[in-house]
C-alpha angles and dihedrals in degrees: 000000000000121000120256119256119222105235114175106307092333135076116231130180106253091227091063100032094101091053092050092046091051093050091048090051086062089053093251112154108236115197103179141343144189130187090217093238091242092294097078133025116263115270135193121187113217133185113214127210091269092056096253115145116217142159108254104216098044095031089223113158108231100180141355090226137016116282118244092231092045088217112135099154129072127198119238125217091274094051098257120136123233139161109246095208092051095047091048091050093047091052090048092051091052092057 
């Protein structure tokens, strides 16, 4: 796994930093991100103007409102982070 990069008050994977910076330059509110570390596809969680939370690349809506815990990623048995809703939808789309 790549090392986190300190970016402002947040930590962002260096391999996805340019994507996050570009989205923020368009005033999109990024909540969290992960480059996927080769095991999963890169993901960036965005909150739109209506308050919907979705994954940017797949455009999968994760929630209609922010979660209290602000935890969108889970860790698999090998220590890699993924978004359960996104992985489930990607598997469903493949079938």
